[in-house]
GUBA-247593 format. One line per field, with one value per residue (C-alpha): x, y, z. Coordinates in Angstrom, 2 decimals. Example, Ala and Ser with C-alpha at 12.3 -4.5 7.8 and 13.67 -1.06 7.14 Angstrom:
<sites>
x 12.30 13.67
y -4.50 -1.06
z 7.80 7.14
</sites>
This chain:
<sites>
x -88.16 -89.87 -86.58 -84.75 -87.73 -87.80 -84.07 -84.54 -87.36 -85.36 -82.33 -84.51 -86.22 -82.84 -81.39 -84.55 -84.47 -80.75 -81.18 -84.10 -82.08 -79.18 -81.43 -82.94 -79.56 -78.18 -78.90 -81.49 -79.06 -76.59 -79.34 -80.47 -76.90 -76.45 -79.75 -78.79 -75.36 -76.97 -79.48 -76.70 -74.71 -77.73 -78.23 -74.63 -75.09 -78.36 -76.75 -73.79 -76.19 -78.29 -75.20 -74.05 -77.48 -77.90 -74.32
y -32.14 -29.44 -28.48 -27.88 -25.94 -23.85 -23.16 -22.06 -19.66 -18.31 -17.63 -15.99 -13.76 -12.90 -11.86 -9.91 -8.04 -7.28 -6.04 -3.84 -2.46 -1.79 0.13 2.14 2.90 4.38 8.12 9.29 11.68 8.87 6.71 9.60 10.19 6.48 6.41 9.46 7.98 4.69 6.58 8.56 5.34 3.68 6.73 6.48 2.77 3.44 6.28 4.10 1.31 3.69 5.05 1.50 0.62 3.69 3.64
z 56.24 58.35 60.03 56.73 55.38 58.55 58.24 54.62 55.50 58.44 56.24 53.58 56.14 57.68 54.31 53.50 56.82 56.57 52.99 54.04 56.98 54.62 52.21 55.07 56.64 53.38 53.28 50.78 49.03 48.39 46.88 44.69 43.47 42.72 40.83 38.75 37.96 36.93 34.74 33.01 32.53 30.90 28.67 27.45 26.69 24.82 22.85 21.82 20.86 18.74 16.97 16.23 14.85 12.65 11.28
</sites>
């Protein structure tokens, strides 16, 4: 029981650390561009949804 629990926490911490390292390693400009693209994409979806609702 303790060994499996320890393995689970170790795997979770490993994935968390690797994800954090991945986020840090990505340049800030690339993250900003991805965020802007995602925001524009969401705006297009919201606009289409509003047109479908009001028509």
